[in-house]
C-alpha positions as CSV (number, residue, x, y, z in Angstrom):
1,M,25.0,25.1,-14.7
2,N,23.8,22.6,-12.0
3,L,26.1,19.6,-11.5
4,P,25.2,16.7,-9.2
5,L,28.0,16.3,-6.7
6,T,27.1,12.7,-5.8
7,P,26.7,10.0,-8.3
8,P,23.1,8.9,-9.0
9,N,21.8,6.1,-6.7
10,S,24.7,6.5,-4.3
11,V,22.9,8.2,-1.4
12,L,19.9,6.1,-0.2
13,S,16.9,7.3,1.7
14,P,15.5,5.4,4.7
15,R,13.8,2.1,4.0
16,T,10.1,2.7,3.3
17,M,7.6,0.4,5.1
18,Q,4.0,0.9,4.2
19,V,1.3,-1.5,5.6
20,D,-2.2,-1.6,4.1
21,F,-5.3,-3.2,5.5
22,S,-8.6,-4.1,3.8
23,A,-11.8,-5.6,5.3
24,S,-15.1,-6.5,3.7
25,K,-18.2,-8.5,4.5
26,A,-20.9,-9.7,2.1
27,F,-24.6,-9.4,2.9
28,R,-27.4,-10.9,0.8
29,F,-31.0,-9.4,0.7
30,S,-33.2,-11.6,-1.6
31,I,-31.7,-10.8,-5.1
32,L,-29.4,-7.9,-3.9
33,R,-25.9,-8.6,-2.7
34,V,-24.1,-5.7,-0.8
35,S,-20.4,-5.9,0.2
36,P,-19.4,-2.9,2.3
37,K,-15.6,-2.5,2.6
38,I,-13.0,-0.3,4.3
39,D,-9.3,0.1,3.2
40,V,-6.6,1.7,5.3
41,F,-3.4,2.7,3.4
42,N,-0.1,3.4,5.3
43,A,-1.8,2.2,8.5
44,F,1.2,2.9,10.7
45,N,1.5,6.4,9.4
46,S,5.2,6.3,8.2
47,D,6.3,9.7,6.9
48,D,9.7,8.7,5.5
49,Y,11.1,10.8,2.6
50,Q,11.9,9.2,-0.7
51,N,13.9,11.9,-2.7
52,V,16.1,14.8,-1.7
53,Q,17.6,17.8,-3.6
54,T,21.2,17.1,-4.6
55,L,22.0,19.7,-7.2
56,Q,23.3,22.7,-5.3
57,Y,25.8,21.8,-2.7
58,G,26.0,24.5,0.1
59,A,22.6,25.9,-0.7
60,A,19.9,26.0,1.9
61,A,17.9,23.4,-0.1
62,Y,20.7,20.9,-0.4
63,G,19.6,17.6,1.2
64,R,16.0,18.8,1.7
65,P,13.4,16.1,1.2
66,T,11.4,16.6,-2.0
67,T,9.1,13.6,-1.9
68,I,7.5,12.4,1.3
69,L,5.3,9.3,1.8
70,Q,1.7,10.4,2.1
71,G,0.1,9.9,5.6
72,R,-2.6,7.6,6.6
73,I,-5.5,7.3,4.1
74,V,-8.9,5.6,4.7
75,R,-11.2,4.6,1.9
76,I,-14.8,3.4,2.5
77,G,-16.9,1.9,-0.2
78,A,-19.4,-0.8,-1.2
79,D,-19.9,-3.3,-4.0
80,V,-23.5,-3.8,-5.0
81,S,-24.7,-6.5,-7.4
82,W,-28.1,-7.8,-8.4
């Protein structure tokens, strides 16, 4: 039987700061309108953890991070309308 030794929501992880940027520019070609864009998620590449294992005190996995904020992600796209 696994029993949590600490009450829920009593041990907090580090504060998570995630900064996202987005840039786009519209271009018009006769009846065609193209808006290329770029998005950068988690721009400062924070890798803080969000959850830890708390069920087995004394085990090697106790306190090990289970959820880590994903690293820098870049998305490139375009909106096209006519």
